[in-house]
Each structure stands twice: as structure tokens, then as C-alpha cells.
BAFI-3210 file (N, C-alpha, C; in Angstrom, 3 decimals, decimal comma, padded with zeros to 6 digits):
// residues 294
n [1|2|3|4|5|6|7|8|9|10|11|12|13|14|15|16|17|18|19|20|21|22|23|24|25|26|27|28|29|30|31|32|33|34|35|36|37|38|39|40|41|42|43|44|45|46|47|48|49|50|51|52|53|54|55|56|57|58|59|60|61|62|63|64|65|66|67|68|69|70|71|72|73|74|75|76|77|78|79|80|81|82|83|84|85|86|87|88|89|90|91|92|93|94|95|96|97|98|99|100|101|102|103|104|105|106|107|108|109|110|111|112|113|114|115|116|117|118|119|120|121|122|123|124|125|126|127|128|129|130|131|132|133|134|135|136|137|138|139|140|141|142|143|144|145|146|147|148|149|150|151|152|153|154|155|156|157|158|159|160|161|162|163|164|165|166|167|168|169|170|171|172|173|174|175|176|177|178|179|180|181|182|183|184|185|186|187|188|189|190|191|192|193|194|195|196|197|198|199|200|201|202|203|204|205|206|207|208|209|210|211|212|213|214|215|216|217|218|219|220|221|222|223|224|225|226|227|228|229|230|231|232|233|234|235|236|237|238|239|240|241|242|243|244|245|246|247|248|249|250|251|252|253|254|255|256|257|258|259|260|261|262|263|264|265|266|267|268|269|270|271|272|273|274|275|276|277|278|279|280|281|282|283|284|285|286|287|288|289|290|291|292|293|294]
n.u [-065,460|-065,977|-065,003|-066,770|-069,234|-068,719|-068,705|-071,287|-073,825|-075,704|-078,056|-079,449|-081,649|-081,048|-080,392|-080,211|-079,231|-078,899|-077,810|-079,473|-078,614|-076,303|-075,610|-077,115|-079,079|-077,635|-075,802|-077,546|-078,533|-076,199|-075,779|-078,029|-077,558|-075,269|-075,787|-078,457|-081,959|-084,730|-085,298|-086,371|-088,235|-087,473|-088,000|-089,686|-090,771|-090,371|-092,392|-094,537|-096,584|-096,480|-093,984|-091,044|-088,591|-087,959|-087,666|-085,626|-086,106|-085,385|-084,442|-086,392|-084,849|-083,092|-084,852|-085,551|-083,436|-083,496|-085,916|-088,205|-089,862|-092,557|-092,228|-093,435|-096,161|-098,223|-100,962|-101,309|-102,781|-102,940|-102,535|-099,756|-098,328|-095,799|-096,779|-098,454|-096,528|-095,193|-097,178|-097,401|-094,896|-094,708|-095,849|-093,978|-091,659|-092,257|-092,409|-091,007|-088,085|-085,044|-085,226|-083,882|-083,687|-083,870|-083,144|-083,688|-085,222|-085,232|-087,118|-088,653|-086,868|-086,422|-088,988|-089,256|-087,211|-087,416|-090,044|-093,432|-095,514|-098,996|-100,637|-103,699|-105,605|-105,476|-108,131|-109,886|-110,644|-108,859|-106,448|-106,915|-107,069|-104,440|-102,980|-104,008|-103,129|-100,368|-100,090|-100,862|-099,082|-096,560|-093,747|-091,632|-092,802|-094,930|-093,531|-092,460|-094,595|-094,703|-094,030|-091,157|-089,770|-090,450|-089,510|-086,799|-085,623|-086,834|-087,138|-087,209|-087,245|-088,737|-091,798|-093,867|-093,240|-093,394|-096,058|-097,319|-096,562|-097,754|-100,449|-100,946|-100,643|-102,710|-104,980|-105,025|-104,229|-101,864|-098,302|-096,402|-094,133|-094,833|-096,700|-094,997|-093,511|-095,053|-094,619|-095,068|-093,432|-090,737|-090,946|-088,639|-086,038|-082,930|-080,798|-081,413|-080,716|-078,540|-077,266|-076,532|-075,122|-074,602|-071,851|-071,426|-069,386|-069,759|-068,306|-067,869|-070,438|-072,026|-071,325|-072,236|-074,969|-075,726|-075,023|-076,715|-079,268|-079,224|-079,103|-081,599|-083,263|-082,563|-083,567|-086,299|-087,622|-088,919|-091,079|-092,490|-093,276|-094,878|-096,965|-098,319|-099,161|-101,853|-103,111|-101,792|-101,036|-099,706|-099,925|-100,048|-098,619|-097,091|-096,255|-094,049|-091,687|-088,309|-087,426|-089,770|-091,602|-090,106|-089,862|-092,532|-093,070|-091,548|-092,894|-095,250|-094,536|-093,225|-090,468|-087,315|-085,924|-083,254|-083,010|-084,885|-083,626|-081,238|-082,271|-083,512|-081,327|-079,967|-081,908|-081,905|-079,323|-079,476|-081,363|-079,945|-077,986|-079,528|-080,307|-077,789|-077,128|-079,206|-078,756|-076,240|-076,890|-078,870|-078,158|-075,974|-075,219|-075,083|-073,336|-070,840|-070,456|-068,177|-068,842|-067,230|-065,672|-067,175]
n.v [096,124|096,781|099,389|100,669|100,327|101,790|104,337|105,099|107,172|106,812|108,108|108,743|107,962|105,106|104,335|101,634|100,293|097,917|095,426|092,264|089,520|090,621|090,922|092,640|092,291|091,068|093,083|095,113|093,925|093,887|096,631|097,296|095,800|097,049|099,870|100,069|100,094|099,702|097,331|097,893|096,796|097,290|096,006|094,927|092,378|090,958|091,704|089,997|087,511|084,805|084,235|083,494|082,015|082,019|084,705|085,445|086,532|087,787|085,265|083,634|083,559|085,647|087,795|087,812|088,995|091,737|094,400|094,092|095,259|095,438|093,088|090,323|091,004|091,271|089,999|087,254|087,800|090,530|093,667|095,424|098,506|101,088|103,381|102,214|101,027|103,322|104,558|102,656|102,765|105,297|105,785|104,315|105,741|107,898|107,168|105,165|102,935|104,059|103,990|101,468|101,233|098,844|097,273|096,234|097,542|100,085|102,077|102,333|103,556|105,887|107,080|107,450|109,278|111,328|111,866|111,108|111,049|111,939|109,911|108,928|105,980|103,101|102,251|099,101|098,145|099,395|098,305|095,653|095,986|096,804|094,511|092,695|093,839|093,650|090,867|090,476|091,940|091,892|092,580|094,325|095,767|096,984|098,650|100,405|101,981|103,846|107,220|109,187|110,399|108,798|106,298|106,788|106,387|104,192|100,842|098,828|096,143|095,131|093,847|094,721|097,389|098,551|098,022|099,522|102,178|102,368|102,033|104,305|106,417|105,750|105,843|108,425|110,289|111,579|111,319|109,097|110,351|113,044|113,194|112,628|114,904|116,651|116,399|115,807|116,938|114,853|111,989|111,325|113,121|112,875|114,148|113,910|111,434|108,516|107,482|104,486|102,496|099,335|098,261|095,844|093,888|092,250|089,844|088,973|088,810|087,093|084,254|084,097|084,488|082,115|080,212|081,031|080,546|077,779|077,243|078,218|076,346|074,094|074,903|074,944|076,304|075,188|073,923|076,160|077,231|075,139|075,318|077,630|076,972|076,094|078,555|080,061|082,823|084,437|087,169|088,482|090,682|089,352|087,111|087,857|087,310|086,462|083,468|082,185|081,684|079,842|077,671|077,003|076,219|073,899|072,350|071,944|070,205|071,055|071,599|070,197|070,034|070,882|072,473|074,457|075,552|076,573|078,478|080,212|081,174|082,518|084,480|085,886|086,931|088,651|090,423|091,511|092,862|094,897|096,211|097,173|098,935|100,805|101,785|102,986|105,076|106,506|106,882|108,517|110,254|108,763|106,959|104,728|101,273|098,756|095,602|093,367|093,745|093,360]
n.w [-165,408|-162,673|-162,577|-164,318|-162,945|-160,644|-161,657|-162,144|-161,153|-158,162|-157,707|-159,977|-162,704|-164,776|-168,125|-170,201|-173,045|-175,755|-178,161|-178,794|-176,708|-175,670|-173,035|-171,441|-169,377|-167,318|-166,719|-165,913|-163,582|-162,049|-161,728|-160,199|-157,881|-156,968|-156,708|-156,095|-157,046|-159,395|-161,857|-165,058|-167,736|-171,165|-173,559|-176,367|-176,684|-174,351|-172,713|-172,882|-171,430|-172,086|-173,018|-171,632|-171,599|-174,390|-175,036|-173,450|-170,901|-167,585|-165,228|-162,627|-160,239|-160,702|-160,791|-158,150|-156,907|-157,225|-157,477|-160,204|-163,183|-165,549|-166,982|-168,683|-168,378|-170,138|-171,928|-174,281|-176,699|-176,917|-178,535|-178,212|-177,840|-178,449|-177,229|-175,290|-173,653|-172,776|-171,262|-169,248|-168,063|-166,988|-164,270|-162,848|-163,079|-161,523|-158,837|-156,175|-156,215|-157,862|-161,402|-163,543|-166,654|-169,071|-172,158|-175,610|-177,463|-179,451|-180,082|-177,791|-175,987|-177,402|-177,383|-174,653|-173,985|-175,813|-176,249|-177,323|-180,112|-180,293|-181,763|-183,184|-182,235|-184,364|-186,496|-186,446|-188,995|-190,720|-189,877|-190,617|-193,372|-193,909|-193,191|-195,034|-197,394|-197,066|-197,157|-199,776|-201,470|-200,384|-198,161|-199,035|-201,173|-199,830|-198,123|-199,992|-200,552|-198,610|-197,503|-198,512|-196,367|-194,223|-194,990|-194,876|-192,329|-191,208|-190,023|-192,483|-192,785|-190,817|-190,261|-188,521|-187,960|-190,512|-191,188|-189,194|-189,863|-192,382|-191,724|-190,130|-191,978|-193,749|-192,117|-191,010|-192,869|-192,630|-192,446|-190,340|-189,452|-189,642|-187,574|-185,454|-185,371|-183,943|-181,101|-177,615|-174,497|-173,273|-171,015|-169,614|-170,033|-171,789|-170,532|-167,889|-166,993|-166,733|-169,552|-171,180|-173,704|-175,000|-176,774|-178,992|-180,770|-183,952|-184,420|-181,866|-180,817|-182,449|-181,979|-179,324|-179,630|-180,928|-178,968|-176,923|-177,989|-178,175|-175,451|-174,732|-175,980|-174,490|-172,072|-172,328|-174,442|-176,644|-175,465|-174,582|-177,052|-177,919|-176,110|-176,898|-179,363|-180,091|-180,141|-181,951|-183,964|-186,560|-186,968|-184,565|-182,085|-180,134|-181,486|-182,885|-181,646|-181,820|-183,321|-182,661|-184,816|-186,255|-184,495|-184,221|-186,852|-186,914|-184,964|-186,265|-188,175|-190,431|-190,702|-189,592|-186,236|-186,088|-188,369|-187,750|-185,529|-186,701|-188,475|-186,698|-185,233|-187,275|-187,904|-185,504|-185,470|-187,657|-186,688|-184,530|-185,946|-187,154|-184,840|-183,879|-185,919|-185,654|-183,056|-183,368|-185,090|-183,719|-181,078|-180,467|-178,448|-176,211|-173,637|-174,548|-173,961|-173,747|-174,748|-174,649|-172,465|-170,254]
ca.u [-066,829|-066,010|-064,823|-068,033|-070,241|-068,373|-068,901|-072,722|-074,424|-076,786|-079,262|-079,998|-082,114|-080,109|-080,922|-079,236|-079,653|-077,899|-078,379|-079,833|-077,544|-075,083|-075,353|-077,810|-079,748|-076,613|-075,259|-078,593|-078,539|-075,017|-076,019|-079,010|-076,932|-074,246|-076,309|-079,886|-082,832|-085,703|-084,999|-087,595|-088,082|-087,679|-087,940|-091,066|-091,264|-090,322|-093,609|-095,609|-096,577|-096,225|-092,574|-089,960|-087,342|-087,660|-087,276|-084,510|-086,460|-084,637|-084,938|-086,999|-083,836|-082,572|-085,890|-085,590|-082,294|-083,810|-087,262|-088,340|-091,169|-092,975|-091,852|-094,468|-097,429|-099,168|-101,516|-100,860|-103,476|-103,038|-101,666|-099,072|-097,604|-094,869|-097,599|-098,867|-095,367|-094,918|-098,178|-097,092|-093,645|-094,823|-095,930|-092,752|-090,676|-092,664|-092,342|-090,282|-086,633|-084,629|-085,387|-082,797|-084,486|-082,959|-083,773|-083,132|-086,191|-084,817|-088,256|-089,055|-085,956|-086,664|-090,221|-089,035|-086,284|-087,720|-091,484|-094,178|-096,628|-100,322|-101,300|-104,954|-105,616|-105,822|-109,394|-109,677|-110,777|-107,622|-105,444|-107,211|-106,683|-102,977|-102,510|-104,383|-102,240|-099,060|-100,164|-101,051|-097,976|-095,281|-093,194|-090,866|-093,723|-095,675|-092,602|-092,295|-095,770|-094,546|-093,384|-089,688|-089,252|-090,646|-088,598|-085,397|-085,053|-087,664|-086,625|-088,073|-087,260|-089,594|-093,187|-094,714|-092,946|-093,917|-097,518|-097,721|-096,412|-098,759|-101,751|-101,068|-100,879|-104,020|-106,058|-105,032|-103,854|-100,563|-097,282|-096,037|-093,117|-095,560|-097,236|-093,893|-093,031|-095,882|-094,382|-095,038|-092,166|-090,477|-091,049|-087,308|-085,034|-081,644|-079,930|-081,795|-080,417|-077,230|-077,571|-075,469|-075,445|-073,575|-071,255|-071,099|-068,916|-070,391|-067,509|-068,046|-071,845|-072,619|-071,262|-073,086|-076,351|-075,924|-074,991|-077,902|-080,456|-079,109|-079,478|-083,044|-083,866|-082,353|-084,337|-087,732|-088,228|-089,831|-092,305|-093,237|-093,900|-095,944|-098,081|-099,090|-099,488|-103,294|-103,550|-100,798|-101,483|-098,488|-100,160|-100,005|-097,348|-096,329|-095,712|-092,843|-090,505|-087,342|-087,381|-091,093|-092,150|-089,318|-090,223|-093,896|-092,965|-091,070|-093,948|-096,287|-093,995|-092,700|-089,005|-086,787|-085,514|-081,956|-083,271|-085,538|-082,588|-080,334|-082,999|-083,731|-080,038|-079,722|-082,842|-081,450|-078,133|-079,931|-082,001|-078,874|-077,353|-080,410|-080,207|-076,515|-077,236|-080,118|-078,096|-075,174|-077,489|-079,801|-077,678|-074,616|-074,936|-075,060|-072,010|-070,624|-069,910|-067,578|-069,411|-066,172|-065,018|-068,116]
ca.v [096,164|097,514|100,808|101,137|100,394|102,882|105,627|105,331|107,787|106,016|108,924|109,083|106,829|104,529|103,790|100,646|099,695|097,077|094,376|091,009|088,615|091,380|090,962|093,767|091,930|090,832|094,380|095,794|093,318|094,352|098,034|097,303|095,291|097,988|101,178|100,027|100,463|098,755|097,035|098,111|096,232|098,086|095,075|094,825|091,006|090,447|092,095|089,015|086,516|083,444|084,070|083,783|081,426|082,381|086,112|085,652|087,311|087,380|084,077|083,948|083,844|086,989|088,741|087,850|089,765|093,167|094,615|094,132|095,752|095,382|091,818|089,296|091,512|091,475|088,733|086,784|088,344|091,986|094,500|096,281|099,498|101,970|104,223|101,418|100,901|104,627|104,757|101,742|103,130|106,631|105,772|103,733|106,820|108,909|106,701|103,929|102,950|104,669|103,023|101,019|100,839|098,016|096,545|096,395|098,168|101,472|102,999|102,591|104,559|107,140|107,667|107,833|110,407|112,385|112,070|110,273|111,756|111,455|109,366|108,256|104,518|102,648|101,495|097,690|097,893|099,838|097,289|094,488|096,363|096,799|093,120|092,080|094,369|093,035|089,498|090,484|092,503|091,630|093,618|095,327|096,623|097,808|099,683|101,405|102,849|104,859|108,450|109,139|110,754|107,648|105,244|107,162|105,856|103,104|099,479|098,300|094,684|094,780|093,958|095,473|098,816|098,976|098,020|100,651|103,409|102,343|102,229|105,699|107,232|105,409|106,214|109,842|111,166|112,172|110,308|108,909|111,357|114,291|113,103|112,680|116,283|117,312|115,525|116,465|116,763|113,464|111,625|111,308|113,656|112,183|114,848|113,552|110,025|107,999|106,625|103,559|101,582|098,302|098,106|094,422|093,583|091,095|088,630|088,551|088,580|085,983|082,974|084,175|084,298|080,681|079,498|081,368|079,857|076,391|077,228|078,390|075,053|073,215|075,397|074,786|077,190|074,418|073,724|077,418|077,315|074,135|075,793|078,656|076,477|076,138|079,953|080,740|083,736|085,181|088,615|089,047|091,249|088,345|086,127|088,386|086,883|085,804|082,029|081,619|081,140|078,672|076,546|076,606|075,461|072,553|071,619|071,601|069,203|071,642|071,528|069,498|070,940|071,483|073,561|075,530|076,187|077,347|079,642|081,141|081,815|083,478|085,601|086,666|087,679|089,751|091,393|092,200|093,803|096,058|096,949|097,888|100,063|101,791|102,414|103,874|106,251|107,223|107,011|109,069|110,965|107,795|106,432|103,394|100,275|097,659|094,326|092,369|094,040|093,122]
ca.w [-164,891|-161,413|-162,880|-164,887|-161,887|-159,731|-162,328|-162,358|-159,961|-157,579|-157,541|-161,294|-163,498|-165,735|-169,374|-170,662|-174,315|-176,388|-179,008|-178,161|-176,268|-175,386|-171,603|-170,820|-168,130|-166,300|-166,322|-165,141|-162,260|-161,323|-161,360|-159,112|-156,652|-156,517|-156,325|-155,842|-158,153|-159,929|-163,252|-165,828|-169,080|-172,380|-174,686|-176,834|-176,620|-172,983|-171,996|-173,046|-170,370|-172,577|-173,401|-170,699|-172,107|-175,776|-175,119|-172,507|-169,727|-166,393|-164,539|-161,328|-159,230|-160,980|-160,385|-156,694|-156,408|-157,309|-158,024|-161,656|-163,616|-166,957|-167,597|-168,707|-167,837|-171,244|-172,394|-175,589|-177,865|-176,870|-179,373|-177,245|-178,625|-177,745|-176,376|-174,134|-172,760|-172,174|-170,210|-168,148|-167,391|-166,377|-162,799|-162,295|-163,024|-160,545|-157,453|-155,943|-156,421|-159,137|-162,492|-164,418|-167,817|-169,858|-173,258|-176,942|-178,351|-179,564|-180,100|-176,408|-175,444|-178,120|-176,859|-173,265|-173,849|-176,780|-176,304|-178,270|-180,746|-179,924|-182,950|-182,817|-182,434|-185,708|-186,545|-186,807|-190,435|-191,363|-189,573|-191,460|-194,729|-193,981|-193,170|-196,308|-198,437|-196,854|-197,662|-201,233|-202,267|-199,740|-197,295|-199,784|-201,926|-198,881|-197,682|-201,061|-200,562|-197,577|-197,974|-198,472|-195,049|-193,348|-195,436|-194,653|-191,092|-190,694|-190,225|-193,537|-192,698|-189,691|-190,733|-187,606|-188,121|-191,819|-191,075|-188,363|-190,643|-193,454|-191,087|-189,701|-193,169|-194,310|-191,200|-190,619|-193,965|-192,307|-192,218|-188,943|-189,140|-189,396|-186,224|-184,493|-185,291|-182,927|-179,961|-176,301|-173,784|-172,882|-169,610|-169,012|-170,962|-171,706|-169,581|-166,532|-166,754|-167,151|-170,705|-171,560|-174,798|-175,119|-178,095|-179,105|-182,127|-184,590|-184,230|-180,474|-180,516|-183,209|-181,260|-178,136|-180,064|-181,172|-177,675|-176,140|-178,498|-177,736|-174,039|-174,689|-176,301|-173,349|-170,925|-172,525|-175,443|-177,491|-174,683|-174,636|-178,367|-177,972|-175,287|-177,610|-180,706|-180,414|-180,274|-182,781|-185,021|-186,897|-187,014|-183,223|-181,630|-179,398|-182,427|-183,516|-180,901|-182,695|-183,121|-182,433|-186,060|-186,642|-183,628|-184,585|-188,105|-186,561|-184,266|-187,247|-189,079|-191,662|-190,725|-188,427|-185,165|-186,422|-189,321|-186,996|-184,715|-187,556|-189,000|-185,583|-184,952|-188,354|-187,730|-184,350|-185,891|-188,516|-185,806|-183,800|-186,878|-187,260|-183,581|-183,824|-186,851|-185,058|-181,916|-183,857|-185,717|-182,846|-179,702|-180,514|-177,210|-175,118|-173,306|-175,105|-173,045|-174,505|-174,281|-174,428|-171,191|-169,154]
c.u [-066,921|-065,870|-066,106|-069,081|-069,976|-068,657|-070,369|-073,328|-075,623|-078,096|-079,888|-080,537|-081,038|-080,884|-079,849|-079,774|-078,535|-078,559|-078,671|-078,596|-076,243|-074,775|-076,043|-078,396|-078,748|-076,031|-076,284|-078,658|-077,367|-075,176|-076,986|-078,383|-075,938|-074,847|-077,782|-080,694|-083,779|-085,428|-086,310|-087,365|-088,376|-087,449|-089,364|-091,622|-091,229|-091,537|-094,651|-095,464|-096,162|-094,767|-091,669|-088,646|-086,990|-087,241|-086,163|-084,868|-085,614|-085,280|-085,530|-085,973|-083,190|-083,580|-085,965|-084,470|-082,553|-085,234|-087,222|-089,740|-091,324|-092,402|-093,043|-095,828|-098,518|-099,649|-101,204|-101,488|-103,460|-102,062|-101,045|-098,130|-096,581|-095,636|-098,082|-097,722|-095,089|-095,918|-097,890|-095,857|-093,772|-094,932|-094,687|-091,673|-090,976|-092,458|-091,538|-088,798|-086,259|-084,708|-084,070|-083,497|-083,574|-083,716|-083,111|-084,068|-085,918|-085,959|-088,778|-088,177|-086,169|-087,909|-090,017|-088,234|-086,580|-089,199|-092,122|-095,368|-097,964|-101,102|-102,583|-104,859|-106,046|-107,141|-109,137|-109,750|-109,542|-106,507|-105,662|-106,814|-105,168|-102,438|-102,834|-103,466|-100,842|-099,038|-100,224|-099,809|-096,606|-094,713|-092,466|-091,784|-094,528|-094,788|-092,428|-093,486|-095,698|-093,842|-091,881|-089,145|-089,411|-089,656|-087,150|-084,819|-085,919|-086,978|-087,555|-088,102|-088,169|-091,064|-094,070|-094,498|-093,533|-095,443|-098,003|-097,651|-097,474|-100,145|-101,964|-101,382|-102,285|-105,149|-106,160|-104,749|-102,547|-099,550|-096,953|-094,977|-093,754|-096,121|-096,122|-093,299|-093,813|-095,805|-094,367|-093,697|-091,972|-090,669|-089,696|-086,294|-083,677|-080,735|-080,252|-081,467|-078,955|-077,488|-076,350|-075,957|-074,283|-073,146|-070,732|-070,671|-069,533|-069,621|-067,632|-069,485|-072,407|-072,503|-072,123|-074,552|-076,644|-075,953|-076,248|-079,132|-080,408|-079,503|-080,982|-083,750|-083,739|-083,237|-085,848|-088,398|-089,230|-091,151|-093,142|-093,965|-095,057|-097,174|-098,933|-099,571|-100,985|-103,821|-102,675|-101,462|-100,278|-098,676|-100,071|-098,637|-096,483|-095,660|-094,432|-091,574|-089,573|-087,260|-088,738|-091,650|-091,419|-089,675|-091,646|-093,890|-092,473|-092,178|-095,078|-095,778|-093,382|-091,192|-088,544|-086,225|-084,171|-082,130|-083,928|-084,513|-081,699|-081,010|-083,223|-082,441|-079,730|-080,628|-082,410|-080,235|-078,519|-080,599|-080,956|-078,155|-078,201|-080,365|-078,922|-076,543|-078,092|-079,426|-076,995|-075,762|-078,239|-079,251|-076,240|-074,224|-074,913|-073,629|-071,896|-069,976|-069,419|-068,075|-068,321|-065,459|-065,924|-067,864]
c.v [096,993|099,014|101,411|101,320|101,560|104,247|105,998|105,936|106,988|106,781|109,333|107,831|106,378|104,029|102,872|099,932|098,820|096,010|093,108|090,178|089,322|091,499|092,077|093,413|091,717|092,150|095,159|095,243|093,783|095,800|098,114|096,827|096,296|099,274|101,214|100,415|099,350|098,575|097,049|097,654|097,229|097,212|094,735|093,406|090,436|090,867|090,984|087,848|085,131|083,192|084,448|083,294|081,992|083,840|086,469|086,631|086,880|086,166|084,470|084,280|085,212|088,051|088,864|088,714|091,267|093,322|094,698|094,621|095,632|094,176|090,866|089,732|091,665|090,123|088,501|087,533|089,864|092,653|095,559|097,206|100,251|102,875|103,488|101,306|102,215|104,921|103,863|102,180|104,446|106,580|105,183|104,795|107,804|108,475|105,412|104,059|103,575|103,610|102,734|100,423|100,113|097,287|096,835|097,038|099,666|102,458|103,287|103,685|105,918|107,838|108,184|109,125|111,564|112,714|111,220|111,054|111,109|110,954|108,649|106,751|104,157|101,872|100,051|097,432|098,346|098,827|096,063|094,771|096,315|095,379|092,397|092,564|093,792|091,619|089,467|090,915|092,298|092,843|094,706|096,308|097,515|098,944|100,779|102,343|103,942|106,081|108,372|109,455|109,614|106,540|105,531|106,530|104,778|101,770|098,767|096,776|094,198|094,949|094,814|096,974|099,343|099,034|099,234|101,958|103,488|102,636|103,692|106,597|107,003|105,941|107,712|110,801|111,902|111,062|110,223|109,912|112,732|114,309|113,263|114,075|117,082|116,529|116,302|116,238|115,315|113,235|111,698|111,831|112,994|112,823|114,493|112,125|109,732|107,038|105,792|102,699|100,614|098,174|096,677|094,095|092,292|089,803|088,082|088,115|087,342|084,638|082,960|083,939|082,812|079,904|079,782|080,654|078,375|076,263|077,401|077,062|074,095|073,606|075,344|075,695|076,441|074,156|074,995|077,554|076,317|074,612|076,825|078,172|076,498|077,551|080,739|081,573|084,608|086,689|089,267|089,653|090,185|087,332|086,600|088,018|086,099|084,326|081,384|080,965|079,873|077,455|076,071|075,801|074,042|071,738|071,198|070,636|069,741|071,539|070,745|070,513|071,606|072,648|074,744|076,293|077,075|078,600|080,675|081,878|082,867|084,695|086,491|087,505|088,854|090,841|092,189|093,204|095,056|096,889|097,776|099,107|101,169|102,527|103,371|105,170|107,124|107,519|107,527|109,758|110,039|107,319|104,999|102,492|099,105|096,322|093,315|092,585|093,768|091,768]
c.w [-163,617|-161,638|-163,441|-163,796|-160,948|-160,329|-162,509|-161,095|-159,469|-157,474|-158,870|-161,972|-164,490|-166,945|-169,942|-171,896|-174,865|-177,238|-178,219|-177,847|-175,909|-173,896|-170,865|-169,456|-167,005|-165,804|-165,502|-163,725|-161,417|-160,876|-160,183|-157,806|-156,081|-155,973|-156,027|-157,064|-158,547|-161,416|-164,040|-167,263|-170,187|-173,600|-175,090|-176,784|-175,214|-172,156|-171,986|-172,079|-170,854|-172,949|-172,231|-171,292|-173,475|-175,926|-174,142|-171,394|-168,537|-165,726|-163,188|-160,251|-159,445|-160,552|-158,859|-156,109|-156,404|-157,828|-159,552|-162,015|-165,123|-167,696|-167,528|-168,208|-168,894|-171,755|-173,867|-176,752|-177,932|-177,845|-178,476|-177,998|-177,783|-176,782|-175,133|-173,131|-172,045|-171,053|-169,004|-167,368|-166,628|-164,853|-162,141|-162,160|-161,896|-159,097|-157,367|-156,183|-157,766|-160,233|-163,208|-165,638|-168,800|-170,958|-174,587|-177,939|-178,405|-179,523|-178,700|-175,810|-176,117|-177,588|-175,442|-173,157|-174,792|-176,841|-177,390|-178,805|-180,389|-181,123|-182,533|-183,020|-183,847|-185,681|-186,985|-188,309|-191,208|-191,109|-190,445|-192,912|-194,909|-194,038|-194,473|-197,433|-198,304|-197,412|-199,185|-201,990|-201,649|-199,026|-198,078|-200,510|-200,991|-198,374|-198,714|-201,159|-199,494|-198,148|-197,754|-197,088|-194,056|-193,706|-195,027|-193,396|-190,445|-190,948|-191,211|-193,576|-191,572|-190,098|-189,833|-187,761|-189,440|-191,775|-190,286|-189,147|-191,739|-192,867|-190,687|-190,892|-193,725|-193,425|-190,976|-191,767|-193,719|-192,088|-190,735|-188,523|-188,911|-187,982|-185,190|-184,364|-184,245|-181,618|-178,645|-175,600|-173,333|-171,381|-168,909|-170,027|-170,728|-170,663|-168,131|-166,155|-167,062|-168,304|-171,137|-172,721|-174,988|-176,569|-178,211|-180,528|-182,661|-184,301|-182,818|-180,210|-181,205|-182,492|-180,005|-178,495|-180,279|-179,858|-176,865|-176,669|-178,134|-176,269|-173,875|-174,983|-175,123|-172,167|-171,136|-173,532|-176,323|-176,759|-174,661|-175,970|-178,484|-177,197|-176,021|-178,975|-181,013|-180,653|-181,250|-183,878|-185,376|-186,951|-185,644|-182,920|-180,976|-180,325|-183,104|-182,753|-181,824|-182,332|-182,964|-183,700|-186,480|-185,782|-183,912|-185,883|-187,843|-185,910|-185,200|-188,307|-190,349|-191,804|-189,509|-187,427|-185,467|-187,391|-188,623|-186,167|-185,563|-188,096|-187,900|-185,233|-186,013|-188,217|-186,567|-184,716|-186,784|-187,685|-185,032|-184,691|-187,032|-185,984|-183,521|-184,736|-186,265|-183,926|-182,355|-184,403|-184,715|-181,458|-179,665|-179,211|-175,991|-174,869|-173,815|-174,061|-173,880|-173,943|-173,938|-173,096|-169,997|-168,494]
res [m|l|e|l|l|a|s|i|p|a|d|r|p|v|l|l|a|g|p|t|a|s|g|k|s|a|l|a|g|a|i|a|r|t|g|g|g|r|i|v|n|a|d|a|l|q|v|f|a|d|w|r|v|l|t|a|r|p|a|p|e|e|e|a|e|a|p|h|a|l|y|g|h|v|e|w|t|r|a|y|s|v|g|d|w|l|r|d|v|a|p|i|l|r|a|g|p|r|p|i|v|v|g|g|t|g|l|y|f|r|a|l|t|e|g|l|a|g|i|p|p|t|p|p|e|i|r|a|e|a|e|a|r|l|a|a|i|g|l|d|a|l|g|r|e|l|s|a|d|v|r|a|d|l|d|l|a|n|p|m|r|v|l|r|a|w|e|v|a|r|a|t|g|r|s|i|r|d|w|q|a|d|t|p|p|p|l|l|p|l|r|g|a|t|p|l|v|i|d|a|p|k|a|w|l|d|p|r|i|a|r|r|f|d|a|m|l|a|a|g|a|l|a|e|a|r|a|v|l|p|r|w|d|p|a|l|n|a|a|q|a|i|g|a|a|e|l|v|a|h|l|r|g|g|i|d|l|d|t|a|r|d|r|a|v|l|a|t|r|r|y|a|k|r|q|r|t|w|f|r|a|r|m|r|d|w|r|r|v|d|a|t|a|l]
***
């Protein structure tokens, strides 16, 4: 760890990606304490105000050790996109302490370092049509309706990603990949930063995921789910937090807590597998950090 910290220039932004439960936040904190900087969230679920425990946001005492930004700043019902995050992060890059951008949402890092296409907002009626079609034919069938170039590298197991791609094609007559081909310059080119990606082997990560979810339950994750239960809507961005649907099912009497816990752990492990696959394919030029050595 000390060797890694010593090798990170204090005058360059840091990009720190990695799968869930791999120790990203702890490493970001160590980088900030060693060389200074502001820790900036790049996790699509940690932006929501109602989720602290369930999304493993930094604890208040951790936030007190270094400046933090873009954590818990989005209300429950808001549809928050990659473009929204990019607009929020832009002024942070222009002023203040050097950014230490940390998270597990690969699309955020991709938009930041490669640019983001100017896709028009999706009309509400198209979004409603997409959700109705998903409910009618299922995720696999909806994914098969996408063009081959989109299917080639889209996370087809992620309903939000599939819905987004379907909506773009339906609303604009162009695939999301066509739009991305007309991309403006990035806010932070990779060459202007220190890019790090945590390499966390499955055998090492899986037990950590289980222990962390148990710690979340002990720290109040069920209370967080109970607080949003009257407003629960599975179509919301915020509702995609791993474990949220399982805890809501328990609170509604559908499953016992042990079953909810086991299903949430399994869902988290599957998500981590998708993250590792994405990082290997998309972050070949990033410096690999061995999670087991942190």
C-alpha cells in the first residue's frame, strides 16, 4: 500500500475504479490523506440521498477526514443519468482540490475520459412505452430488439441499460452507439490523470461481499429500506440499489430475512462479476491494483 501511495503524483487527478466491496473507498481515503484531494463519487447508486448504508457510502467520520462530493445529493424520485453526473462533476474538475474520482460505474468513467454523446432527453411517453414493453416481453426479449452493435458490448442483464438503449432507438431513430460516435471531447482525458483499477479475484471478493452485506444489515440497511417502503417504485433509478428489492420483499412479507440476505449477496456477486468483465474489456490502459495487497 505504501509503495502504491508513494507512486501517485499529488498534482494529477486520480481515477479509481473497481468492483463492489473491493476497498475503493478506503484506498481513496488513503490517497487523500497522503497527497491531498477531494473524493468525488462515481457510483450511480451512491448519489441517492436515501441510501447510505445499503450502497456503502462513506461513513460520516470518513467524510470528515477529506472533502467529499456527489454523495447523497439526488432525491429519491429523480431519474439521474450519466449526463447528469457529467454536468455535476464538471465544475468540480475546474476548481478546488485535485479530484480523486472513485466508484464502480464504468459508464461514468467512460463518459469522463472519452466524452458523452449529446443524446436528446427521452420523452415521457417513450419511457412509459419502454417500461410497458419490458413488463410484457421480459428483459431478454427486449434486449434482442436492440441492434447488433449495441448488443455487442451492452450489459444485457442490466434493465436500466437495456431500457435506455431501447428508448434512444425508439425516440431518435438512431442507435445509442450511433449517437456515441458523435462524441464531444472528454472533460478529463485519460492521459491527464492517474487511472487505477482494482483487480479483485472472485475467490477473495465473494466472502467480502457476504461479510459486507451482513455488516450493512447490522448498521441499519433494513431501516433504510423500511423508510422508503411507502414510496417504493421498482422503476426508479434509486430502486436499482443491490439488495433493495430483496429487503423490500421481506418487509412486505414475501420472504424471510435470511432469504432476502442470501438473494442480495448472490445479486451483488453477479454484479461484481459484470463489473470485472467490463473493467477488463474497457480499462486495459489503466494501472491494475491488486486488491489482496491493499
